[in-house]
N, C-alpha and C positions, 0 to 999 in steps of 0.2 A: 551626615543623617543623621537623627537622631533616633535612638533603639526604637522609640514610639511609634514612629516613620518608617523605621526600614528596620526590622530586628534581625539580630545578628543572624538566625537562619532562612531567613530571605534573603538577606545582604550576601551569602555566602553563596547563594544559590545564584545571583545575577554576576558575582564576580569569576563565576565559573564560565557562565553562559560568555563573560566577556573575552573570558581566556578564550575560550570555542572560537567566538567571532575572529580575534587577533589571531588565532593558528591559522583560520580560513584564509584570511587577508593577508596571512604569508606568503602563502600559495600560490595564493590568487595572484600577488607581484609578481613571483617569477614566473609562472606562467603569460600572464600578461607580457615579460619581458619577451617569450619565447613567440608569442602570436603576433608581438608589434612588429619582431625582424620578418616573420613569413608572411604576414597578411599586410596590407597596405591599408588602413583602414584612418577613417579622419577622429580625431581626437574626443569629437562628441559621443563617437561612438563605446567607445573605451570606459567614459562615465557613464555614459547610458549603461551599459554590460556591468561596472563596479556598482552602481548604485542597488542595482535588481539585486545583483549577487550579495553584495552586503545585508540584507532584508532576508536574503536566500538563506544566509549563514545565519541570520538572528532566529529566522522562523525555525532553523531545523537545531537551536542548539535550543530554543526552550522546549519543543519535542523532545529531542533527546535527555535532555536536563528535568522533563517531567516525575520520572520517575522516583531519582534523586531527591526532589522536592519534597514529595509525598512520604517517600520514607520518614525525611529530617521531621516532619508533624506526625505523622500515624503510628511510627515507633520511638516516639521520643526517650520513653521513659526506658527501655532496654539498651535504647544505643548511649545512656549517661552510664551504663555497666563497663567493667572494663573488657569482658568479652566484644559488647557490644561497638566500643569504643575502636577496638582491633579490626572489627569489621571493616567498620565504616572506614578507616583508612587505610586498611587493603583494599578497599573497592575504590578507594579516590585514586590511590596509584594504579590500578590494572585499567580504570577508564581515562586516565592519562596516558597511560602506557602505549592504549587503543590510540588513542585521538591520534599521537606525534606521530607514531609510528606509519597509521592511515597516511597522516599529512606527506609524511616523507616518502610514501609508497607510491602515493597520487603523481609524484613528480616522475618515479621509473613508469608509470602506468602511462604515462601522457609521451614520454620517449618513447615509448612500445608503439602505444594504437592513439597516440594522438588526438584522446579523447581525455574526459572525464571519464571514472567508475562507471563502467554502464553494464550490459550484461555479459561482457567477456571475463568481468570481474565478476561475477556471480557466478557464472558456470565452474569457477575456479576455487570459489570460497565451496562448492560441493564437492570437490576434491580434493581434500587439503593433502595427504599425502604425495600426490604428483607436483601439485603447487609448493608445497614448504621446500620438498624435494630439488624443485627447478630453480626456488630464491637460494638456497642453499651449494647448487651446482652452479650458480650465473653470477653470484654477488658473493666477495669475498664479506662476512659477515661482522667479520674481527674491524672492518674500517667503518663498520655502520649500527652497528650495534650499537658501541661505547657512548659514541655522539648519543642518541634518542635516547640513552638511559643517563646520561647529563641533565639532558633539555628535562627529563622529567623529572628527576631529582629537584633540580631547580625550581620549577614550577611549584613540586611539595612542598620544597622548606617554605616557599614566598604562604603558602596554603593552610600546613599545621596547624598553625596556634586559630588562625582562621577559623581552621574545623572544630577545633578545641570549643573556641567559644560557641558555636552556632552547638554544639552538642554539650554544652553544661549549660546553656543560658536558661534563664526560668521563662516561664511563657509570660507576657503582659498581656492584658486586659485587651480581649476578642482577637489576639494573635494569631491561635488557626486561622478563622474563620476569613480574614483578614486575607493572610497570605495564599490559602486556597484560592479566597476567591480572586483574588489578582491573578493565578497562577491560569484559571479558570479565564479570563479575561483575554489574556495573552496566548492563553492555549485558542484562542476562538478567534483571536484576528490572526493568528498564524496558520490554521490549519487551511483555511480557505486559499492562501497564498501558496499552501503546498502544493494542497489540489492541484492549481489551474498553473503549475508550474510541471515540467520545464519550461522558461522564457525566451523567446527566439526574437530579442528587438530590434536584430541586425541582421543584413543580408549574410555575412561570412561565418562558416558553422564553428570555426577554431573559435571568434569571437565570441558567440553565442554560449560556448562552453563555457565561459567566463561569469556567466551572471546564472550560475547552479552550481550549489556546494555540492563537493566531490558524495558525501557519504549520502544527500538527500538521492544526487544521480543514483546509486551504487540500490538503492532502495526502492524509488521507482520503479529501477530495473527490475527488480525481484518481483515487485509486487505485481507487473503489467506487462512480464514474460511472452506469456500467452493472452498476447494484446489481441483485442477486440475489431474487429473493423467496422461494421454497420452503425451509425450515429457518432464514429470517433472520425473516420478518418470520411473523402469527399467519395459521394456515392453517383452511380446512374442507372436508369430507369433497366430491368433485367432485362425486357424487351428489347433493348437497343445495345444488351452488353454481349449478349451471347453472340448475335451475328457478327458482330466486331470481332469477338476473339476467335469464331471460329475463320474468320477472312483471315484472320495473322497466321492461323497455323496451315490454311489451302496451299495447294503447292502445285506442280502440273502432271501429278501422279497420283492425286486422291480424292476421294466420292466423298460428300458427305455422307453418314448414317445416323445422325442423330436427327430426333423430331423435333420439329419447330422451335417448340415450348419447353422441351427437353435439357437440361442442364446438363451436358455431354459436349466432348471435344471428338465423340467415335465418328472415326474415317476411315475409308481403305484405303490404304497407302500399298501400289502396283511397284513394283520393282521387279517384276518381269517375273517368268518360272523360276520355282524353290531350285537352286544348283544341287547336282546328283552328288557333289560332295561339298558338305558344311566348312566354313574352314572356321577354326579357333579361334579363340582373342583369351589376351593379355592385356589386362588393364592396369597400367600403372597411374596411381595417383600420388605425385608428389609433393609432398607437404612445404608448403610456403614459395614453391618457388614460381614467383611471376614473372611475368614477360622484360621487368628492368635484369632481370639476370641473361635476357636471350636478347636483349634489344639491339637491333642494327640498325638505329636511327639518329644514335648519336655523331657527334662529332669524333672527326678521325683517332684524335688523340685518347677519346675513351671507348671508341668500337673496340681497339686490340685489346685495351684490359678486360671486357666483358667478353670478349671471345676468351680468355683465359679463365673465366670463371665457368662458361658452360660448350667447352670444345664438343664435350660428345652431343651435347642438346643441338649442335650447327652441326655436326658430322651427322645425328641421324636425321637431318631437317632434310641433310642433300639428298638423304637416299628415299623419301619418304611425302607425305603428304599432309604440308605444314598450315596451318591456320593462324593467320598473324594476328588480329584482332579481333580475340574472342574474351569473353571478359566474366570471371567468376560471377557467381549469384550471391556472394557476401565474404568477408570476412574470417569468417570460422570454417573447419575443416566439416563438421556437418551439413553446414549450407552446402558445400558441395559436393555432399553424398546426398544430398536431399535434391539437388538438379540434376547429376549425373545419372544417380540409378531410376530415379522414378521420374526426370522430365518436368519436375513441377517447378511453379514459379517462387518467389518469396515473397510471403507474407509478414504484413506487420508480427514483431515482437521474435521469440526461439522460431529455430526451423523445425520443421514437421518433422524432422527424427528425433527430438526429444519430448514434442508433444503426446500425450494421450489420443490413441486413434491413428498413430502411422499405420497401425498393425494392416498390413495386405493394401498396404497401397497400390498404383498402378506402377509396375516396373521393370526393368532392363531386365533384369534376372528369371522373374515370373514370366514371363513374353521368351525369350532365348528356354525356357523349360520344353515350352511349349513345341518348339522345336527340337527337341531331344536333346539337348544341351544338359550336360550336368556342370555346376558353379559350384565355386570357391571364394572363399575372402583369406586373403591372410596380412595380417596388422601387426607391425612391427613393435606395440605397444601392447598394454593388458588393454583386450576388449571392452571388460568396465567400462573402463574413462568413457565420460560425455554420451553414454546412452549406446554407443556404437555397433557395439556385439548383439545388442539385441533388437536393434532397427534391422541392421543385416540378414539375423536371423527372419524377422517377419515381415521382408519383403522378397525374402525367393531364395535365399542362397539355402544351398542343401550344405555346405560345411562354413563355417566359420573358426579362422585359427586364429589364434595370438601368441604373445610373448611367450608364452606359457608351454607353448608347441615348438617352438623354434628349439633345434636338437643345440647349434653351435651359437651359443649368444657371447661371443669371445670381445665385442664389447658392449656399454650397454652405459644410458643417464636412467634420469629417472623418468623420463618417457620409455623409452623403450630400448630395440638394438639397432647396433647403426647399421645403417641401410646393405652393405655389404654381407652382413651375418642373415639378415630379410631376404635377400637373395638370394643367398645358398639355401635356405629353406625353402622360395618357393621353386627355384629350378628341380627338385630335389621331389615339391609335390607334383608338379607341373609332367614330369618324366613318366610318375604313379598314373595319371590323371589321362595321357597321353598314351598308356597301357593299355588301358582299357575300350573298347570298342564307343563310337560314338564322339560326337563334340565337345567340346569342354569352352566353358567362361571361368579366367580364370583373374581374379581382381586383387590388388595389393594396395596398401597406402604405408608409405615410409613413413621415416619421424628426422630424421638426422639434422635436417634441416630447419630447425628450433630452438629458441635460446633452451639451453645454454652452448648451444652451437660449439660444442664436444665432438672429437670424433677419434679415429686410430690411428697415430702419426706416420709418417712415411708413404702416407699414398699419395697425398699431391704436390705437385711442385711448392704453391703456397707454404709457409711452416703455420704447424697449427696453432693456431690462438684462440684460448676460448673466449667466447664472446662476441669473437669475429666473421658476423654474420655473413658475409661475403666468401671465407674461406670455407664454410660449412655448405656453402649451398656448392663453391665448387669440389665437396668430398663429394655430398648427394650426385654431382654429374659425373664425378669419376666412380662413384660405385654402378649407376645407372648402365655407363658407355661397358661396364666388366660384365655385366647381367647379358646385354645385348650380347655383345660378343660371344658369352658364353653358349645364349641361346643358338645362336646360330650356327653349332657345331650340332645341335640336335636333329634330330630326323623329324622330329616336329613342327619345326622352323618353317620350311619353306609354307607349309600349311595354315599358319597362323595369322593372324592379324594381331600388332600390337598398338595400342594406342596409351599414348603418354599425355600426361597433362598436370598442370598444376592446379591446388586443390584452390589457392588463393591466394593474393601477393604478399609481401613479406614485409610489409609495414603499410599504415592507412596513413595520407598526407594530404595536407591540401584544405581550405578554406571552403571549398564548394558544401553546400549542407550532404553532397556523399560525393567522395572524393572519384568520381569514376576509373580516372588514371591509375588509380592503385589495384583497381581492382583486374586488371589483365593477365591473362595468363598465356604460355605456349601450349598448344594443341595439335598433335601430330601422329599420324595412322602412319604406321610400316608395315608393311608387305611384299618384300622388293618382287616376288612374284606375280602377285594381283594387283597394284597399287601401282601407280606411276606416279613418279615426282613431281611432283608443282608443287608452287607457292600461290594460298589463294588469302585475299587480304579482304574476303567478304566478313562484315561484321554478323557474331553470333554468341552466344552463350555458353555458359558450359550445358543449360538444359538441352540442347542442340546435340550432346555427343552422343546421346542413347541413339536419335533415330536416323544419324550419320552413320554410325556403326550400321546399324538394321542394311541399310542402302548399299553400302560396300558389302555387307555379304551376300546384296540378292535375295533378300529375306521379304516377298509380298504378306504383310499380316491390317488386321487390325488395331487404330493406333487411337487411344485415349491421351495423346501426350499433348503438353502444350510447347514443345520444342520441335525444331521441322531439322529436316534436311538440309545442309549447310551448304552443298555441293550443287542445291536445285535452289538456291535465295539468287532471286536475279539481281545484277549489278547496279551498288548504290542502293539495295535492301539488307532484309535482316532488321535483329532490335534487339536488344537487351534489357536486362532488367536484376536489379539488386538490392539488397538490404544494408542497412546500416544502423545498428539501434533502433527505432524503431521508425524509422523512412524508408521508403520505397522507391528505389528509382525507376524508371521505364526511359528506352532510347532509343533513335532510329540512326546515329549517328550523324546528324544536323542538328537536331532536335533533343531536347530532353525535357522530364517533369520528374517532380520528388515529390511525393506523397506525406503529407507531414499530419499529424497527429492532428485534431481539431478543425479538421477537415482544409485546410491550405494547400495549394498545387504553387509550387515553385516553378517559374518556366526556365531553362536555359538554351544556351548556343551550345553545340557538341561539336568535336571534333577527332575522331579516332584517331587513335595513338596515344603518344603521350602524354597527355594533355587535359587541361582541367575544364571542366564547364563554365562558364560566362554567364553569370544572371543578365534576363531580359526583362523584357516586361511583357504579361498576356499577346499584345496583339503581335507580337514578333514572331508568336509560335504556334503552327498552325493549330487550327481546333481539334484535328483528327486524334492527334500526338495525344489530345489532355484526356480525349473521351477513351483510347486505344490502353493510358497507362490507368486507369479508374476502371475498364471493363475488366482487364487481364485480372488485377490485384483481387479487386472486389470477387468477381467469378471462384479463383481460386481458393479463397477466403471461405467460401459458401458450401463449396463442392468437399474442401476438406472435412466440414465439422458434421455436412450432410452424408458422410462416406458415400462419397457419388462419385470419389477415385480411387476405386478399389475393386473393378469391373475383372481385373487380371487373376485376383487370388480366388473368384468363386468357384470352388470346387478342390480348391489345393489342399 
């Protein structure tokens, strides 16, 4: 190109966009190999997502590079001076470093989450201390940073003379006007493409991930975390939606208390007369402990291995009430907190635990407080992470304890103390609560079964191996078994119900828009003197934990919850709901539907267990489940933002 047609400044900008596109294409190529290996799809599908992906890379590169181009034109004079040139070169090196590091990080993110950068990446950027610490503990950076640095220096060596020419070149006639006009036209073309995306041109979720640029995906997650519902997702007339949702939570011991047009699920739950002595409750939320660690439907050669991972879970299941088909409502701990403690279904975007307006939501601790329970929460890590401590305090827990409150921190990672030390503190705190009159509700959240998967040596037969996910799960199982065995010796054990559940699965995988099989978690209610051992295969959700617990406690109450008592779900009944990125799934064990932005409803056939959803045509799914999916999600979203899910906190 001649200087008149493409002056050095504009040419340098276009060259940088080309490098950005090339880097993004290299990432897409690696991801394509992974996706093609796990997702059988036609070559035409991959060609389609690649074309859209290249367009998305171009649009993203144009918008990200626009400030740099504007700086070359608007600050041309100071950039010719020595300090200005040094600044421009340092900025170029920094941007190259961010681009290359992000490309490498995308590959590790995909390996962990089977997705492009999404809301999880956004959450982690909010907490750089934990993220940087996690990276340092999970990966030996000596093997990764030097290659990244070499790539950056090689690209910089290719660009530095061109940058100098762009900085030193005199302006030709009308160059500033033509350059900025071209940039404006390119931006005008790129912006609608960016706003309309991300695109989903094919059926397979993982293939669709190839059609978006990773940085675009993360920026989209950042700006739409608090996602709106009306006008974006499929809707239904509220006069039809409310009766549908009320029917979904109706059971053989409930009576509706809400007026016909009232946006409420208030109902009377009759569990018989209140017992003379209320049982205590200890709830243990196990980090990333999905059913994959507890599964017993694998082939024989696999079953024995998994029992070496979770022998204590299996032992406790023999003594307790085990639910085998429970699905978490998301792939983040805050989703579990939302579901288990507020019995609230997932709505698009981030969990309500991270949204303004969660203060005073209907909750299990608020309700138990009305029955005279004292409540406390203990977390093995810092309570500031992910807004969790604030959420626990504002949904009714009397006392919130975190890592700084744990006396013995014998082993810890960036996420907090090892589970055995958290459980040691839990026993001491429970002893204190048991010494006071009245029942108590003590909840806890572990941290060990999380990358970097590090734990104290000598605890399990498997040799400690950093970054070994299965071994960390085995350690978490060991620590839980030690805790329950120690609790059996306590005077308060016989009058306590223990609830054990995984917050979510260890890893999201699969091609379905929402890979439901990755969300399954084990759920056990243990109270040998009060609950008969049983294995229950009913379909259920983590938002059903609270109502089921209240039923086991024999407490009658007015309920506004979206969850139900799992023991009263009829055979082949039950339903699940879960969110992944900006999609929400709803299923009944046979059929499922996924609500996606732009109003699309994707139907699937469903089989409970470790099985993926299979896409089907709309006529193969009962119309009722399509309506139920929309009715529940829409009603929950409107309730939350109208503060119509906050009755229990009134007067607190």
